[in-house]
N, C-alpha and C positions, 0 to 999 in steps of 0.2 A: 215799473215803480220808480218814482222820482225821489231822490234822497235830498233832504234839505241840508245843504252845506253850511248854513249859518249856525247850526247847532254844533257847538264845539266842546262843551263841557257838561258832564253829568253833575247836576247840582244837588239832587236829593241825596242826603247822607254824606256829602263830600267833605263836611267839616268835622267828621268823626275820626278820631285817631284809632284806627284798627290795629290790633296786634294778633299774632298767631299763638298767643299764650293763654291756655285755658285758666290759668291761675287767677286771672283778672276777676272773675265772678265765682270761682269754684268754692272758696271759703264762705262766701255769702250763702250759697245754697246749702252747704253743710250745716251752717248755723240755723237756717230757716227750717231745715228738715229734722232737727234734733228730736222734737217732741210731737211732730205731726199736727201742730196747732194751725198751720196754714195749709190751704189747698193750693198746690202749685201745678199749673199746666204749662209744659214746655212743648212747643209745636214746631214743626218744620215742614216747609213745602217740599214735596218729593221731586221737584224739578229745580231746586235751588242749587245753582252753580257756585255761589259764594260761600255758603256754609252748608255743605251737603248733609243729607240725612244721616249717612254713615258716620260722619264726624260727630254729629250731635249724639248719636247712639253710643259712640265710643266715650264721649264725655260723660254721659249718663252711667255707663258701665263703671267708670272710675269712681262714681259715688258709692258703689258697692251696696246698692239697695236690693232687698229681696223683692221679687215679682209677686204681687198679690193676685193679679188677673193677667194671664198671658196675652201675648200679641194676637190681636184679632181685628177684623175689619169693623169700621163704623160706617153707618149709612145715613143718608138723607133720602127719605122715601125708599125706593128700590135700588138706588144707586150707591155703590161703594164710594165713599168720599175720602177714605184714607184708612190708616191702621192705628191702633192704639194699644198701649201697654200700661197697666197700672202697677205702681210699686208701693211698698210700705211707706208710712208716714205721709199719706195723702199726696204723693207725687205721681203725676200722669204725663206720659209722653204720647203725642199724637202726630201723625203725618197728615198733610192735606194734599190729596191727590190732584195733580195738575197745577199746583201753585209753585211759584218761584220764591226768591229771597224775601220779597215783600208780600208774604202770603195774604194779608188782608186786602191788598190791592188787587191781587189775582183772583181770589175766591172769597167773596164777601159772605 
């Protein structure tokens, strides 16, 4: 395998100021979830090394929502495509099996 040495910088998402502080969006989700008016899907690629699924689940746990439909697989055809948990107030968390940080690019 030949490596192209001319590629020196990762450009996609390089202009975003990332922080390790969940408070950045936490209050927004709390407000959106108050009355269940909005359906919210939070998803995570299960191969994401940047924002691992376990970190996202810990963030969701901090919202202190009650589970309405427990952790279970979701499928496309006969193939398990990930796992999903539904919470009160129309909040759903799903994993996408085999997807990394940019899940829509990995698994369309």
